[in-house]
N, C-alpha and C positions, 0 to 999 in steps of 0.2 A: 241556624244560619251556617251555610257552607263557606269555608274560608276561600278567598280568591285563589285562583290557580296561579302558580308561579312558574316561571321558566328558569331552568338552570342553565348555566353557561354551556354545558355539554349539549343541551337540547337545542341550542341556537347555532351550533357549529354546522356549517354547510357541508354536506357529505358528497355533493356533486363535484367539488373541487378537491384535488389531492392536496395534502399538506406539503409544505416545503420539505420537511424531513423525508416524506415518501419520494418526492421527486429527486432529492439529492441521493437517497439510498439507491434508487434505480439507476441514476446516472453513474454513481461510483461503481456499482456492480457491473454495469455495461462496459465502462472504461477498463476496469480491472479484468473482465473476461476477455476483452479484445486484446489487451496488451499481454495477458497471460498466454493466449494462443500463439502470439508472435514469439514470445520467449520460449514456450514449450517446443517450438520448432527448432530452437537452438539448444535444447536439452536443459533448460533452466526454468524453475518455477518463479512466479511473481515474488514470493517471499524470499527466495534465495537471492534474487536480483536486489531486492530492497536491503537485505543484510549486507550484500557485497558493497552496495553504495554507502551504507553506514560505516563500513570498515575502511573506507578511503580516508576518513578523517583521523588524524593523529597517529599515535603509536599503539594502535590496538584498543579494543574496548572490552570491558567485562561483559559477561552474559547479562548481568542485571542492568547495566547501562543500555545494552542493545534492546533488551526486552522493554524497558521503559520508553526508550526513544521511538521504537517501532510499533509499540502496542501489540506485541506478540507474547503470548504466555511462555514462561521460561521452558516448560516441557517441550512445547512445539519448537521453540528457538533452538534448543539443544539438538533436536532431530535435524533442523535445517543446517546448523553449523556442522553436524556430523556428515551430512551429505556433501556440503561444500568441501570439507576436509578430504573426504573420500575421493572427490573429483580432482583434488589438488588445487582448488581455487582459493582455499583458506587454510589456516593452521591455527593451533592453539599454542600459547606460550605461558609459562609461569611468570608472574609479575616479579620484577627485580626487587622492588621495595617490600612487597607483601607476598611471600611465597605461597600463601593460601589462596591468593587471587589468580585466576586464570584469565588471560585475555585472548581474544580472537583477532586475527590479522588476515589481511588479504595477501595472497601469495603473488609472485610475479606473474605466474600463469593466470591467476585470478584478475590481476590488473588488465592484462591483455584481453581476457575474455570479457571483462566489464566494458571495455571500449566498444566491442561489437554489440553487446546487449544495450548499452546506452544509446548507440546509434539507432537501434531498432525502436527503443522507447521514444527517442526524439522524432523519428519519422512518424510514429503513431500519434504523438502529440501534435505535430504539424498538420497531419491529416485531419485530426479532430478540429483543430482551430480553423483550418481552411473550410471544412464542411459547415462550421457554424457561422463564419464570416462576420462575427461581431464580438465586441468585448462585453456587450450587455448579457448578463446571465440568463435572461428569459429565452432568447433563441437557442442558447447553448443547452439549457435544460430541456427544452422541447426537442431538440435534435437528439440528445442523449437518451431521453426517455421514450422517444418514438411517439410523443403526444402530438 
């Protein structure tokens, strides 16, 4: 006697509809690509902008804090902060309480630069919201993924 055929959960998943994670990934990549192009025209990368925004909080942040907050590997973050320091947008300082700890800070020039970059990001955000015309994530996802 042959055992009855069973279906596994994987076998019942519809492949004609993309999964939410796929839609969100495409949407995130499209948003990031479009904003990155606007920032690149100003000589800044998306990750540099994100680091600059994170440095506006408080009296500097350690590389470990930044890496954790921004989900950027420390090696990549070091290169980003190096580029920001080279451009004069940020600087590093030895922590006053723990001399082994180095903190990154946004410079005055960086603050001024960030105002311009944030204005570009805000315009990008407003354009996306206007194009979507709804707070419902369905139309937003369809717009961002081109579906």
